[in-house]
C-alpha positions in Angstrom: 15.6 -6.0 9.4 15.5 -8.7 6.7 14.9 -6.6 3.6 14.0 -9.5 1.3 11.4 -10.7 3.8 9.9 -7.2 4.0 9.5 -7.1 0.2 7.3 -10.2 0.4 5.4 -8.9 3.4 4.5 -5.5 2.0 3.9 -7.0 -1.5 1.4 -9.4 0.1 -0.5 -6.4 1.4 -0.5 -4.8 -2.1 -1.6 -8.1 -3.6 -4.8 -8.0 -1.6 -6.1 -5.0 -3.6 -6.5 -6.6 -7.0 -7.1 -10.0 -5.4 -10.1 -8.6 -3.5 -11.3 -6.8 -6.6 -11.4 -10.0 -8.7 -12.2 -12.8 -6.2 -15.7 -11.5 -6.0 -16.6 -11.6 -9.7 -17.5 -15.4 -10.0 -20.2 -15.0 -7.2 -22.1 -12.0 -8.6 -25.1 -14.0 -9.8 -25.3 -15.8 -6.5 -25.3 -12.5 -4.6 -28.1 -11.1 -6.8 -30.2 -14.2 -6.1 -29.5 -14.2 -2.4 -30.3 -10.5 -1.9 -33.2 -10.5 -4.4 -31.8 -7.6 -6.4 -30.7 -6.9 -10.0 -27.3 -7.5 -11.6 -26.9 -3.7 -12.0 -27.1 -3.1 -8.3 -24.8 -6.0 -7.5 -22.3 -4.6 -10.0 -22.2 -1.4 -7.9 -20.3 -3.5 -5.3 -17.5 -3.8 -7.9 -17.7 -0.2 -9.1 -17.7 1.3 -5.6 -14.7 -0.8 -4.6 -12.7 0.3 -7.7 -13.7 4.0 -7.2 -12.6 4.2 -3.6 -9.5 2.2 -4.4 -8.6 4.9 -6.9 -9.5 7.9 -4.7 -7.7 6.7 -1.7 -4.4 6.5 -3.6 -4.3 10.3 -3.7 -5.0 10.4 0.1 -2.7 7.7 1.3 0.3 9.0 -0.7 0.6 12.4 1.2 -0.3 10.7 4.5 2.4 8.1 4.1 4.9 10.9 3.3 4.0 12.8 6.5 2.9 10.2 9.0 5.2 7.3 8.1 4.9 3.9 6.4 4.2 1.6 9.3 1.3 3.5 10.9 -0.5 3.9 7.6 -0.3 0.3 6.5 -1.3 -1.1 9.9 -4.3 1.2 10.0 -5.3 0.3 6.4 -5.1 -3.5 6.9 -7.0 -3.3 10.2 -9.8 -1.4 8.5 -9.8 -4.0 5.7 -10.1 -6.9 8.1 -13.0 -5.3 9.9 -14.8 -4.4 6.6 -14.3 -7.9 5.3 -15.9 -9.4 8.4 -18.7 -6.9 8.0 -19.2 -8.0 4.4 -19.4 -11.6 5.7 -22.2 -10.7 8.1 -24.1 -8.4 5.7 -27.7 -9.4 5.2 -28.7 -7.0 2.5 -27.2 -5.4 -0.6 -27.0 -1.9 0.9 -24.8 -3.1 3.8 -22.6 -5.0 1.3 -22.1 -1.9 -0.8 -21.1 0.2 2.2 -18.6 -2.4 3.6 -17.1 -3.1 0.1 -16.3 0.7 0.0 -14.6 0.4 3.5 -12.7 -2.7 2.2 -11.3 -0.5 -0.6 -10.5 2.4 1.7 -8.5 0.1 3.9 -6.6 -2.0 1.4 -5.8 1.0 -0.8 -2.9 1.7 1.6 -1.2 -1.5 0.6 0.1 -0.5 -2.8 1.2 3.0 -1.8 3.1 1.9 1.3 4.6 -1.2 -0.3 6.3 0.6 -3.2 7.4 3.4 -0.8 8.9 0.9 1.6 10.8 -0.9 -1.1 12.2 2.3 -2.5 13.3 3.3 1.0 15.2 0.0 1.6 16.8 -0.5 -1.9 18.8 1.6 -4.3 20.1 1.1 -7.8 20.0 -2.4 -9.3 18.7 -3.9 -6.1 15.7 -1.7 -6.2 14.8 -2.9 -9.7 15.0 -6.5 -8.7 12.9 -5.9 -5.6 10.3 -4.1 -7.7 10.2 -7.1 -10.1 9.4 -9.4 -7.1 6.8 -6.9 -5.9 5.1 -6.6 -9.3 5.1 -10.3 -9.8 3.2 -10.9 -6.6 0.7 -8.1 -7.2 0.1 -9.5 -10.7 -0.9 -12.8 -9.1 -3.9 -11.0 -7.6 -6.2 -10.8 -10.6 -5.0 -14.3 -11.7 -5.8 -16.1 -8.4 -8.8 -14.1 -7.4 -11.5 -15.6 -9.7 -10.1 -19.1 -9.4 -10.2 -19.1 -5.5 -13.5 -17.2 -5.5 -15.2 -19.7 -7.7 -13.7 -22.6 -5.7 -14.9 -21.2 -2.3 -18.3 -20.3 -3.5 -18.7 -23.7 -5.1 -17.8 -25.5 -1.9 -19.7 -23.3 0.5 -21.4 -20.0 -0.5 -20.5 -16.5 -1.5 -20.2 -15.4 2.2 -17.2 -17.7 2.5 -15.2 -15.4 0.1 -15.3 -12.5 2.6 -14.4 -14.8 5.5 -11.4 -15.9 3.6 -10.4 -12.3 2.8 -10.7 -11.4 6.5 -8.5 -14.3 7.5 -5.9 -13.5 4.9 -6.0 -9.8 5.9 -5.4 -10.8 9.5 -2.3 -12.8 8.5 -1.0 -9.9 6.5 -1.7 -7.5 9.5 0.2 -9.8 11.9 3.2 -10.2 9.6 3.5 -6.4 9.1 3.0 -5.7 12.8 5.8 -8.1 13.7 8.4 -7.5 11.0 7.9 -4.1 9.4 9.7 -1.3 11.0 9.4 2.4 10.1 11.4 3.1 7.0 10.6 6.8 6.5 13.9 8.7 6.3 14.5 10.8 9.4 15.6 14.1 7.9 14.9 16.2 11.0 11.8 17.9 9.7 8.3 16.7 8.9 7.0 17.1 5.4 3.8 19.2 5.0 1.5 18.2 2.2 0.1 20.9 -0.1 -2.2 20.5 -3.1 0.5 22.0 -5.3 2.6 18.9 -4.6 0.6 17.0 -7.2 1.2 19.7 -9.8 4.9 19.6 -9.0 4.9 15.8 -9.5 3.4 16.1 -12.9 6.0 18.6 -13.9 8.8 16.0 -13.6 9.6 14.7 -17.1 10.3 11.1 -16.1 7.7 10.8 -13.4 4.8 12.3 -15.4 5.7 10.0 -18.4 5.4 6.9 -16.2 2.2 8.1 -14.6 0.5 8.8 -18.0 1.8 5.4 -19.3 0.2 3.7 -16.3 -3.2 5.2 -17.4 -3.0 4.2 -21.0 -1.7 0.7 -20.3 -4.5 -0.1 -17.9 -7.0 1.5 -20.2 -5.9 -1.0 -22.9 -5.7 -3.9 -20.5 -9.2 -3.5 -19.2 -10.6 -3.2 -22.7 -9.1 -6.7 -23.2 -10.7 -7.9 -20.0 -14.1 -6.6 -20.9 -14.4 -7.3 -24.6 -12.4 -10.5 -25.0 -15.2 -12.7 -23.5 -17.6 -11.3 -26.1 -15.2 -12.1 -28.9 -14.7 -15.6 -27.6 -18.5 -16.2 -27.3 -19.5 -14.6 -30.7 -16.6 -15.8 -32.8 -15.6 -19.1 -31.2 -18.7 -20.2 -29.2 -16.8 -20.8 -26.0 -18.3 -21.7 -22.6 -17.7 -19.6 -19.5 -15.1 -22.2 -18.3 -13.3 -22.2 -21.6 -13.2 -18.4 -21.7 -11.6 -18.3 -18.2 -8.8 -20.6 -19.5 -8.1 -18.3 -22.4 -7.3 -15.5 -20.0 -4.8 -17.6 -18.1 -1.9 -17.4 -20.6 -2.1 -13.6 -20.7 -2.2 -13.4 -16.9 0.7 -15.7 -16.5 2.7 -13.8 -19.0 2.1 -10.6 -17.0 3.5 -12.4 -13.9 6.5 -13.8 -15.8 7.2 -10.5 -17.5 7.1 -8.6 -14.2 9.8 -11.0 -12.8 11.9 -10.8 -15.9 11.6 -7.0 -16.1 13.1 -6.6 -12.6 16.1 -8.7 -13.7 16.9 -7.0 -17.0 16.7 -3.6 -15.3 20.1 -4.3 -13.8 21.6 -4.6 -17.3 19.6 -2.2 -19.5 18.7 1.5 -18.9 15.1 1.7 -17.6 14.1 4.5 -20.0 15.0 2.4 -23.0 13.1 -0.6 -21.6 10.0 1.6 -21.1 10.1 3.0 -24.6 10.8 -0.4 -26.2 8.0 -2.3 -24.3 5.5 0.5 -25.1 6.1 0.1 -28.8 6.0 -3.7 -28.5 2.6 -3.3 -26.6 1.3 -1.2 -29.5 2.5 -3.9 -32.0 0.8 -6.6 -30.0 -2.6 -4.8 -30.0 -2.3 -4.2 -33.7 -1.4 -7.9 -34.2 -4.5 -8.8 -32.2 -6.8 -6.4 -34.1 -5.7 -7.9 -37.5 -5.6 -11.6 -36.6 -8.0 -12.3 -33.7 -10.8 -13.4 -36.1 -8.6 -15.8 -38.2 -8.0 -18.5 -35.6 -7.8 -19.1 -31.8 -4.0 -19.6 -32.1 -3.5 -16.1 -33.5 -5.8 -14.6 -30.9 -3.9 -16.3 -28.1 -0.6 -15.1 -29.6 -1.8 -11.5 -29.6 -2.9 -11.5 -25.9 0.2 -13.5 -24.8 2.5 -10.9 -26.5 0.5 -8.1 -24.8 0.7 -9.7 -21.4 4.4 -10.3 -21.6 5.4 -6.8 -22.8 3.0 -5.2 -20.3 4.5 -7.2 -17.5 8.1 -6.4 -18.5 7.4 -2.7 -18.1 5.7 -2.7 -14.7 8.8 -3.0 -12.4 10.7 -0.6 -14.6 7.9 2.0 -14.2 7.8 1.8 -10.4 11.6 1.9 -10.2 11.9 5.0 -12.5 9.1 6.6 -10.5 10.6 6.1 -7.1 14.0 7.2 -8.5 12.5 10.5 -9.8 11.1 11.6 -6.4 12.8 11.7 -3.0 10.9 14.1 -0.8 7.3 13.2 -1.8 7.8 9.7 -3.1 4.7 8.2 -1.6 2.6 11.1 -3.0 4.0 10.3 -6.4 3.1 6.6 -6.0 -0.4 7.6 -5.0 -0.8 9.7 -8.1 0.6 6.9 -10.3 -1.9 4.4 -8.8 -4.8 6.9 -9.1 -4.1 7.3 -12.9 -3.9 3.5 -13.3 -7.2 2.9 -11.6 -8.7 5.7 -13.7 -7.5 3.9 -16.8 -9.3 0.8 -15.5 -12.5 2.7 -15.0 -12.5 4.7 -18.3 -11.3 1.8 -20.5 -14.6 -0.1 -20.6 -16.7 3.1 -20.7 -15.0 4.7 -23.7 -14.4 1.3 -25.3 -18.1 0.6 -25.3 -18.8 3.9 -27.1 -16.3 3.0 -29.9 -17.7 -0.5 -30.1 -21.2 0.8 -30.6 -20.0 3.2 -33.4 -17.8 0.8 -35.3 -17.4 -2.6 -33.7 -14.1 -4.2 -32.7 -12.2 -2.7 -35.5 -12.9 0.9 -34.4 -12.5 -0.1 -30.7 -9.0 -1.5 -31.2 -8.1 0.9 -34.0 -8.6 3.8 -31.6 -6.4 2.0 -29.0 -3.6 1.5 -31.6 -3.7 5.1 -32.8 -3.8 6.6 -29.3 -1.2 4.1 -27.9 1.2 4.7 -30.9 0.9 8.5 -30.5 1.7 8.2 -26.8 4.7 5.9 -27.5 6.2 8.5 -29.9 5.7 11.2 -27.3 7.2 9.0 -24.6 10.3 8.2 -26.8 10.8 11.9 -27.3 10.4 12.8 -23.6 12.7 10.0 -22.2 15.2 9.2 -24.9 15.2 12.7 -26.5 16.3 14.1 -23.1 19.1 11.6 -22.9 20.3 12.4 -26.4 20.4 16.1 -25.5 22.5 15.4 -22.4 24.9 13.2 -24.4 25.3 15.9 -27.0 26.1 18.5 -24.5 
């Protein structure tokens, strides 16, 4: 089995989750017009997708640990292809909401299985480099989604988006069916999942630190995604096309950072990288909060720094997480992904409350304070434990 090829194949499956989540956003007004409904109802197709994507992480994790990697990912992608075709043929908003949920239920298997397979096949420095490649590909999802979605809907109509997703899913399904073999270690006994496994996962010092970091980073990231367009409209009077271009540098820096993070993991201790990049992320948000209103150049610098440091930490997080768990590795990945998606969901909701109370200063001020507090706790949990071991 060609391990490098497998990394790209399973990463392609994981890529489809965020890609499917964002490819749909440019066509929301067209969907509302086509189905004669409100923007609120159409937005439910986004919320439902995100909700089921999060919930299924907690289900696919234990199932992948007990049933194996290959069966789970083939089932998930097959369901995704069927649901995508059903979205294409949907003739009312109710059907579209149902099949968007089924899309998420299917493709949610991709990220859990991909990270688990990579951790099965690689160890040590090689694992870090493979995780860097994986995170780089997954980071391309939210970058390419809106671009391709807008292009397809402009040439044809919004239904073409779902046909493209079904075709892409079918390609991923065939590749995994042909090349992916079962990588679950054969230890002679089948693991039996219990609810207390999640509690045990959160008791691990390193693993729980990474899981909570995933929540707060995506909380911050999605506050940028939601509130940055408003800043660009109110402060700089930008058009929709111009605002899309502003997001591009941050997205590309996340991709580049993910690739670089996997490389430097072979030279620098992962715990030190996590702590350093977390403090740098806090600094970048503080920089943005202070300078975003002065000029566009300063605003761009703030989000570029955030994207780069965010990307640098991603492959390190998954590498540390998979190193921390052996028996219930996929369950741990499922918990990690669940917390990340919860960060995505809670970020805009809580951020809106702070914005209403005190504008952007309170919104980003709370982020800086909470993020800095977590960074200090993270440093104590990860580096403090290392210092204690060295002293003993």
